[in-house]
C-alpha positions as CSV (number, residue, x, y, z in Angstrom):
1,M,128.7,106.7,85.4
2,A,124.8,106.3,85.3
3,G,123.6,103.4,87.7
4,K,126.8,103.2,89.6
5,D,126.8,103.5,93.4
6,R,128.5,106.9,94.4
7,Y,131.0,107.4,97.1
8,A,133.4,110.2,97.8
9,V,136.0,111.7,100.1
10,F,135.3,115.3,101.6
11,G,138.1,117.5,102.9
12,C,139.8,120.9,102.6
13,P,142.2,120.8,100.9
14,I,141.6,117.6,99.0
15,K,143.4,117.9,95.6
16,H,146.3,115.8,97.0
17,S,144.0,112.8,98.0
18,K,145.0,109.5,96.7
19,S,141.7,108.0,97.9
20,P,139.9,108.0,94.5
21,R,142.9,106.1,92.9
22,I,142.8,103.6,95.9
23,H,139.0,102.9,95.7
24,Q,139.3,102.6,91.9
25,L,141.9,100.0,92.3
26,F,139.8,98.2,95.0
27,A,136.7,98.3,92.6
28,E,138.7,96.9,89.8
29,Q,140.1,94.1,91.9
30,T,136.8,93.2,93.4
31,Q,134.7,93.8,90.2
32,Q,132.5,96.3,91.9
33,S,130.5,98.9,90.0
34,L,131.1,102.2,91.8
35,E,132.3,105.8,91.3
36,Y,134.3,107.6,93.9
37,T,135.3,111.3,93.7
38,A,137.1,113.7,95.9
39,Q,135.3,116.9,96.8
40,E,136.7,120.1,98.6
41,V,134.3,120.8,101.3
42,P,135.2,123.5,104.0
43,A,134.0,123.0,107.5
44,E,131.3,125.7,107.3
45,R,129.6,123.7,104.5
46,F,130.0,120.2,105.8
47,R,126.5,119.6,107.0
48,E,124.7,120.8,103.9
49,S,127.2,119.0,101.7
50,V,126.8,115.7,103.3
51,T,123.0,116.0,103.6
52,G,123.0,116.8,99.8
53,F,125.4,113.9,98.9
54,F,123.2,111.3,100.7
55,S,119.8,112.9,99.5
56,R,121.1,112.4,95.9
57,G,121.6,108.7,96.5
58,G,125.2,108.7,97.7
59,K,126.1,105.5,99.5
60,G,129.2,106.3,101.6
61,L,131.6,109.0,102.4
62,N,135.2,109.4,103.7
63,C,135.9,112.6,105.7
64,T,139.4,113.9,106.2
65,L,140.8,117.0,107.7
66,P,139.3,119.2,109.1
67,L,135.9,117.4,109.0
68,K,136.4,114.3,111.2
69,E,134.9,115.7,114.5
70,L,132.1,117.3,112.4
71,A,131.3,113.9,110.9
72,W,131.3,112.3,114.4
73,A,128.7,115.0,115.4
74,F,126.6,114.5,112.2
75,A,126.3,110.6,112.4
76,D,123.0,109.2,113.7
77,L,124.9,106.0,114.9
78,T,128.5,105.5,115.9
79,T,130.8,102.5,116.3
80,K,132.6,101.9,119.6
81,R,135.9,102.9,118.0
82,A,134.2,106.2,116.5
83,E,133.0,106.9,120.1
84,L,136.4,106.4,121.7
85,S,138.1,108.7,119.2
86,R,135.2,111.2,118.9
87,A,136.0,111.3,115.3
88,V,134.7,109.8,112.2
89,N,136.4,109.3,108.8
90,T,133.7,106.8,107.2
91,L,130.0,107.4,106.9
92,V,127.7,104.7,105.8
93,I,124.0,105.0,104.8
94,Q,121.8,102.3,106.6
95,D,118.8,100.6,105.2
96,D,116.7,102.8,107.3
97,D,118.5,105.8,106.0
98,R,120.3,106.5,109.3
99,I,123.9,107.4,108.8
100,L,126.5,105.2,110.6
101,G,129.9,106.8,111.5
102,D,133.0,104.7,111.9
103,N,136.7,105.6,112.4
104,T,139.0,103.1,110.4
105,D,142.2,105.1,111.0
106,G,143.3,103.1,114.1
107,C,142.8,99.6,112.5
108,G,144.5,100.8,109.3
109,L,147.6,101.8,111.5
110,I,147.7,98.7,113.3
111,T,147.3,96.4,110.3
112,D,150.1,98.3,108.4
113,L,152.4,98.0,111.4
114,K,151.8,94.4,112.1
115,V,150.8,92.8,109.0
116,N,152.7,94.7,106.4
117,H,156.0,95.6,108.3
118,G,156.0,92.7,111.0
119,I,156.2,95.2,113.8
120,S,155.0,93.8,117.2
121,L,153.5,96.4,119.6
122,K,153.2,93.9,122.6
123,N,155.6,95.0,125.5
124,S,157.2,97.7,123.3
125,R,157.9,101.3,124.5
126,I,155.9,103.7,122.3
127,L,156.1,107.4,121.9
128,I,153.3,109.3,120.3
129,L,154.1,112.8,119.2
130,G,151.1,115.2,119.2
131,A,147.7,115.0,121.1
132,G,145.3,116.1,118.6
133,G,142.6,114.4,116.5
134,A,145.1,112.2,114.7
135,C,146.3,110.9,118.0
136,R,142.8,110.2,119.3
137,G,142.0,107.8,116.5
138,I,144.9,105.4,117.0
139,L,145.2,105.4,120.9
140,A,142.7,102.8,121.6
141,P,144.0,100.1,118.9
142,I,147.6,100.7,120.2
143,L,146.6,100.1,123.8
144,E,144.7,97.1,122.8
145,N,148.0,95.5,121.6
146,S,149.4,95.7,125.2
147,P,152.5,97.8,124.8
148,H,154.8,98.0,127.9
149,H,153.9,101.7,128.2
150,L,152.8,104.5,126.0
151,I,153.9,108.2,126.4
152,L,152.1,111.2,124.7
153,A,154.3,114.1,124.1
154,N,152.9,117.5,123.1
155,R,154.0,121.2,123.0
156,T,151.1,121.8,125.5
157,R,151.4,119.3,128.2
158,Q,147.9,119.8,129.5
159,R,146.5,118.6,126.3
160,A,148.4,115.5,126.4
161,S,147.3,115.0,130.1
162,D,143.8,115.3,129.5
163,L,144.0,112.8,126.6
164,A,146.0,110.4,128.7
165,A,143.4,110.7,131.6
166,E,140.7,109.8,129.3
167,F,142.3,106.6,127.8
168,C,144.2,105.4,130.9
169,I,141.5,102.7,131.6
170,L,142.7,101.0,128.5
171,G,146.4,100.7,129.5
172,D,149.6,102.3,130.7
173,I,149.6,105.9,129.3
174,E,151.5,109.0,130.5
175,A,151.7,112.5,129.3
176,C,154.7,115.0,129.0
177,D,156.0,117.9,127.0
178,F,158.8,117.4,124.5
179,A,161.4,118.7,127.1
180,D,160.5,115.8,129.4
181,L,161.5,113.1,127.0
182,K,165.3,113.7,127.7
183,G,167.1,110.5,128.5
184,Q,164.1,108.2,127.5
185,Q,164.2,105.7,124.6
186,F,161.5,104.1,122.6
187,D,161.0,101.1,120.4
188,L,158.4,102.8,118.2
189,I,157.9,106.6,117.7
190,I,154.8,107.7,115.8
191,N,154.4,111.2,114.6
192,A,150.8,112.3,115.0
193,T,151.5,116.0,114.6
194,S,151.0,118.1,111.5
195,A,154.6,119.2,111.3
196,S,155.5,117.0,108.5
197,L,152.8,118.8,106.2
198,N,155.1,121.8,106.4
199,D,158.4,119.9,106.3
200,Q,159.0,120.7,109.8
201,L,159.9,118.5,112.9
202,P,158.9,118.5,116.5
203,P,161.9,119.3,118.7
204,L,163.3,115.8,119.2
205,A,166.5,114.6,120.9
206,D,168.7,112.4,118.7
207,D,169.0,109.6,121.2
208,L,165.1,109.0,121.5
209,L,165.2,106.0,119.5
210,A,166.1,102.6,120.9
211,R,168.4,100.2,119.0
212,E,166.4,98.4,116.2
213,G,163.7,101.1,116.9
214,V,161.0,102.1,114.2
215,C,159.6,105.5,113.2
216,Y,156.3,106.0,111.7
217,D,154.7,109.2,110.4
218,L,150.9,109.4,110.0
219,A,151.6,111.8,107.2
220,Y,152.7,110.7,103.7
221,G,154.0,112.2,100.5
222,N,155.9,111.7,97.3
223,K,159.1,112.1,99.1
224,P,160.2,111.3,102.5
225,T,158.8,113.4,105.2
226,S,160.9,115.4,107.7
227,F,160.1,112.8,110.4
228,V,160.9,110.0,108.0
229,R,164.3,111.6,107.2
230,W,164.8,112.0,111.0
231,G,164.3,108.4,111.6
232,M,166.7,107.5,108.7
233,D,169.3,109.9,110.1
234,N,169.0,108.2,113.6
235,N,169.5,104.7,112.4
236,A,165.9,103.4,112.6
237,K,165.4,99.8,111.8
238,K,162.4,101.1,109.6
239,S,161.4,104.6,108.9
240,L,157.9,104.6,107.4
241,D,155.2,107.1,106.3
242,G,151.5,106.6,106.5
243,L,150.7,105.5,102.9
244,G,150.2,101.9,104.1
245,M,147.8,103.2,106.9
246,L,146.1,105.1,104.2
247,V,145.4,102.2,102.1
248,E,144.5,99.9,105.0
249,Q,142.0,102.3,106.5
250,A,140.5,102.7,103.0
251,A,140.2,98.9,102.7
252,E,138.2,98.8,106.0
253,A,135.8,101.5,104.7
254,F,135.4,99.7,101.5
255,F,134.4,96.5,103.4
256,L,131.9,98.5,105.4
257,W,130.3,100.0,102.2
258,R,130.5,96.8,100.0
259,G,130.8,93.8,102.3
260,I,134.0,92.8,100.5
261,R,137.6,93.0,101.8
262,P,140.0,94.0,99.0
263,Q,143.6,92.9,98.9
264,T,145.8,95.8,100.0
265,K,149.3,94.7,99.1
266,P,148.8,95.1,95.2
267,V,147.3,98.7,95.8
268,I,150.2,99.8,98.2
269,D,152.7,98.4,95.6
270,V,151.1,100.5,92.8
271,L,151.2,103.7,94.9
272,H,154.7,103.0,96.0
273,S,155.9,102.6,92.5
274,A,154.3,105.9,91.6
275,R,156.5,107.8,94.2
276,R,160.0,109.0,93.8
277,F,161.3,107.1,96.8
278,V,161.0,103.8,98.5
279,S,159.9,104.1,102.2
280,G,161.4,102.2,104.9
281,V,164.9,101.6,103.7
């Protein structure tokens, strides 16, 4: 590995990460010489770990849970989309050794929805479940696509209300708790809660999804998540997990680091073929 540019993903836990495989495939496809590793870094060791990585010649980092807000605070410079989300998943060392922080999650989601799956957000009724960090990273890009309206539903209504107030300048956004969803229907429901990680499900009525509606879980796994299964059970036109978003946000990070935009479809196909199910059918 001597002489290769070094990149990594930091997180805790991190053993499940598909990012090293994704970036290996990107590097092979674009003929780039680099190494990319996954390192388990707890929150209390984040600053020293990042400082050490870059001081030893590292070129760029991805940061996943629970480190994205810490990465935002660490960065010397941040992009507009990182400022809006107050979370950073990509760190890039600049020529002057300052660290730039960016958030590629939102554009990764939008690309997966619109380009990979042909799902239009314009004039659609969108529901996002959860009002945590995962939601923050996708709100601005969704609102920029001019949905008819966007509703945030959260167990704690106040948290959703605070988030809606912060982003309302970008579009029509409202907040509620799960009980307030009764009688409403949506063209797109996005699960931004962590429930799927424990094979659980937010309290959802069976009639929330409009005819030809789509379900999208930001989480992903080797079998359908609980939310993907809920979408299938409720006749979703498509019920998708976040694997495509993972690859698309990684491609954006790769572009920031290397100045080359890899093709994502071949990588998504490789990862899908390695799983025990086909998502979205």
